[in-house]
C-alpha positions in Angstrom: 0.0 0.0 0.0 1.4 3.4 -1.0 1.9 6.3 1.5 -1.1 8.4 0.3 -3.4 5.4 0.2 -2.4 4.4 3.7 -3.0 7.9 5.0 -6.3 8.0 3.3 -7.4 4.7 4.9 -6.4 6.0 8.3 -8.3 9.2 7.7 -11.4 7.4 6.7 -11.2 5.2 9.8 -11.3 8.3 12.1 -14.8 9.8 12.2 -15.1 13.5 13.0 -15.3 14.3 16.7 -18.8 15.9 16.4 -20.1 12.7 14.7 -18.7 10.6 17.6 -20.3 12.8 20.2 -23.7 12.7 18.4 -23.4 8.9 18.1 -22.7 8.5 21.8 -25.7 10.6 22.6 -27.8 8.5 20.2 -26.6 5.3 21.8 -27.3 6.7 25.2 -30.8 7.5 24.1 -31.5 3.8 24.0 -29.2 2.7 26.8 -30.2 5.0 29.6 -33.8 3.7 29.9 -32.6 0.1 30.0 -30.0 1.0 32.6 -32.9 2.6 34.5 -34.8 -0.7 34.6 -31.7 -2.6 35.7 -31.0 0.0 38.5 -34.6 -0.2 39.7 -34.8 -4.0 39.7 -35.4 -5.4 43.2 -32.9 -8.2 42.7 -33.5 -9.8 46.1 -37.2 -10.1 45.5 -36.9 -11.1 41.9 -37.6 -14.8 42.3 -40.8 -14.2 44.4 -42.0 -11.5 42.0 -41.6 -13.7 38.9 -43.3 -16.7 40.7 -46.4 -14.6 41.5 -49.6 -16.0 40.0 -50.2 -13.0 37.7 -46.6 -13.1 36.4 -46.8 -16.9 35.8 -50.1 -16.6 34.0 -48.8 -13.8 31.8 -45.6 -15.5 31.0 -47.3 -18.8 30.2 -49.8 -17.1 27.9 -47.1 -15.0 26.2 -45.1 -18.1 25.4 -48.1 -20.0 24.1 -49.3 -17.1 22.0 -45.8 -16.3 20.6 -45.2 -19.9 19.5 -48.7 -20.3 17.9 -48.1 -16.9 16.2 -44.8 -18.0 14.8 -46.3 -21.2 13.4 -49.1 -19.4 11.7 -46.8 -16.8 10.4 -44.6 -19.5 8.9 -47.5 -21.3 7.2 -49.0 -18.1 5.7 -46.0 -15.7 5.6 -43.5 -17.8 3.6 -45.9 -18.3 0.7 -46.7 -14.6 0.7 -43.0 -13.8 0.6 -42.4 -16.3 -2.2 -45.2 -14.8 -4.3 -44.0 -11.3 -3.8 -40.4 -12.2 -4.6 -40.9 -14.6 -7.5 -44.2 -13.7 -9.2 -45.1 -10.7 -11.4 -48.7 -9.7 -11.2 -50.7 -6.5 -11.4 -50.8 -4.6 -8.1 -47.9 -6.4 -6.6 -46.6 -3.2 -5.0 -50.0 -2.6 -3.5 -50.1 -6.1 -2.1 -46.6 -5.7 -0.6 -47.6 -2.4 1.0 -50.7 -4.1 2.4 -48.9 -7.0 4.1 -46.2 -4.7 5.4 -48.5 -2.0 6.6 -48.6 -3.3 10.2 -44.8 -2.5 10.4 -45.7 1.2 10.4 -49.3 1.2 11.5 -50.0 2.2 15.1 -50.8 -1.1 16.9 -53.9 0.4 18.5 -55.2 1.2 15.0 -54.5 -2.3 13.9 -56.4 -3.6 16.9 -59.3 -1.3 16.1 -59.3 -2.6 12.5 -59.4 -6.2 13.7 -62.3 -5.3 16.0 -64.3 -3.8 13.2 -63.6 -6.8 11.0 -63.7 -9.7 13.3 -65.6 -8.4 16.3 -69.0 -9.7 17.2 -70.6 -7.0 15.1 -67.8 -6.9 12.6 -67.7 -7.4 8.9 -66.6 -11.0 9.2 -67.1 -11.5 12.9 -70.9 -11.0 12.8 -71.7 -13.8 10.2 -69.1 -16.0 12.0 -70.9 -15.6 15.3 -74.3 -16.2 13.8 -73.1 -19.4 12.1 -70.9 -20.9 14.8 -71.4 -18.8 18.0 -67.6 -18.1 18.0 -66.5 -14.8 19.4 -62.9 -13.9 18.7 -62.3 -10.8 20.8 -61.4 -11.3 24.4 -60.2 -14.9 23.8 -56.9 -16.7 23.4 -57.4 -16.8 19.6 -58.1 -13.1 19.7 -54.7 -12.6 21.2 -53.1 -14.9 18.5 -54.9 -13.0 15.7 -53.7 -9.6 17.0 -50.1 -10.7 17.5 -50.0 -12.5 14.1 -51.3 -9.4 12.4 -48.5 -7.3 13.9 -45.6 -9.8 13.8 -46.0 -11.7 10.5 -44.7 -8.8 8.4 -41.2 -9.3 10.0 -41.1 -12.8 8.5 -42.4 -11.7 5.2 -40.0 -8.9 4.6 -37.0 -11.1 5.8 -37.9 -14.1 3.6 -38.7 -12.0 0.6 -35.4 -10.2 0.8 -33.6 -13.6 1.0 -35.5 -15.0 -2.0 -34.7 -11.9 -4.0 -31.0 -12.3 -3.3 -30.9 -16.0 -4.0 -29.1 -17.1 -7.1 -31.8 -18.8 -9.3 -29.2 -20.9 -11.1 -29.2 -23.4 -8.2 -32.9 -23.9 -8.5 -32.7 -24.0 -12.3 -30.0 -26.7 -12.1 -32.2 -28.8 -9.8 -35.2 -28.5 -12.1 -33.1 -29.4 -15.1 -32.1 -32.6 -13.3 -35.7 -33.6 -13.0 -36.6 -32.3 -9.5 -40.3 -31.3 -9.1 -41.2 -27.8 -7.9 -41.9 -29.0 -4.4 -38.6 -30.9 -4.3 -36.7 -27.8 -5.5 -38.5 -25.7 -2.8 -37.7 -28.1 0.1 -34.3 -29.4 -1.0 -32.8 -26.3 -2.6 -34.6 -23.0 -1.9 -35.5 -23.4 1.8 -32.0 -24.8 2.8 -30.3 -21.8 1.0 -32.5 -19.2 2.8 -32.4 -21.1 6.1 -30.4 -18.4 8.0 -32.7 -15.6 6.9 -35.8 -17.8 7.6 -34.5 -18.5 11.1 -33.8 -14.8 11.6 -37.4 -13.9 10.4 -38.9 -16.5 12.8 -36.9 -15.2 15.7 -38.0 -11.6 15.0 -41.6 -12.7 14.6 -41.5 -14.6 17.9 -39.9 -11.7 19.7 -42.4 -9.2 18.2 -45.3 -11.4 19.2 -43.9 -11.8 22.7 -43.8 -8.0 23.1 -47.1 -7.0 21.3 -49.3 -4.7 23.3 -51.5 -2.2 21.4 -53.4 -4.5 19.0 -53.8 -7.1 21.7 -55.4 -4.9 24.4 -57.6 -3.2 21.8 -58.9 -6.4 20.2 -58.5 -9.0 22.9 -58.7 -7.0 26.1 -56.7 -7.6 29.3 -58.1 -10.5 31.2 -55.8 -12.3 33.6 -55.1 -15.9 32.6 -57.1 -15.5 29.4 -55.7 -12.6 27.3 -53.2 -10.8 29.7 -49.8 -11.3 28.2 -46.5 -10.0 29.7 -46.7 -6.5 28.2 -50.3 -6.1 29.5 -49.3 -7.4 32.9 -46.5 -4.8 33.0 -49.1 -2.1 32.1 -51.4 -3.0 34.9 -48.6 -3.6 37.4 -47.2 0.0 36.8 -50.4 1.3 38.5 -50.3 -0.9 41.6 -47.0 -2.9 41.9 -44.0 -1.1 40.5 -41.6 -3.9 41.6 -43.5 -6.5 39.6 -43.7 -4.2 36.6 -39.9 -3.7 36.7 -39.3 -7.5 37.1 -41.5 -8.4 34.1 -40.0 -5.6 32.1 -36.5 -6.9 32.8 -37.5 -10.4 31.6 -38.8 -8.9 28.3 -35.7 -6.8 27.8 -33.4 -9.7 28.4 -35.3 -12.0 26.0 -35.5 -9.4 23.3 -31.8 -8.4 23.7 -30.7 -12.1 23.5 -32.7 -12.6 20.3 -31.2 -9.5 18.6 -27.7 -10.3 19.6 -28.1 -13.9 18.4 -29.3 -12.7 15.0 -26.2 -10.5 14.6 -26.3 -9.1 11.0 -28.3 -11.9 9.4 -31.6 -10.0 9.2 -30.0 -6.7 8.0 -28.1 -8.4 5.2 -31.3 -10.0 3.9 -33.1 -6.7 3.3 
């Protein structure tokens, strides 16, 4: 490496002081609230707080809902991602905007939309209730529907990005050798996008675990029935701060572990 090139590389590796200061402030913007939770945590009482009936019910329900949500998102989201990435059809950009809308839509608005559509007097909910007697709001399946609505776009956008970046020559070679479309999908396509698929599943699960707005709007906040961890934190903030802090700490740790485990897999797939 020549002298000027070496000096240029060193210069590019040293960001301006103002940029560093602003970056530190930006990082602190996210770090300070989390440090506040850690500092406020009653470590000595943590086991008893997390073993409380309300906390156990909320944790159990959150785990059940997040797993069911991830399964449903996989069954429905992967085909949607495949269609968006591999198929040309009129209005594809509109469809993409529609399925990704929950990423930017306020969760409360999403919950209200679900209520108007699937509630007892809703567009679909009314005939469903009249035909079967099933009421989706304020039930376990109401929580699942709300969390799936909010979380599934994370899987779709991740898998679609992976499919778009996948070299089609591998699939073409398998098809040329006589493999059926399903065999190509399960033996070539899915294994090649497996890291991105795993990242999308992890993000979907984590988002479902932390969903609040759509859930409380569409499914309510009933202990042991629809009260997930975020809803339990919301209630505990009014009456039992220590429990609220303990539950918040659990969610922070889980979310942070998921994001650290993903490293750069998700970002590279976009």
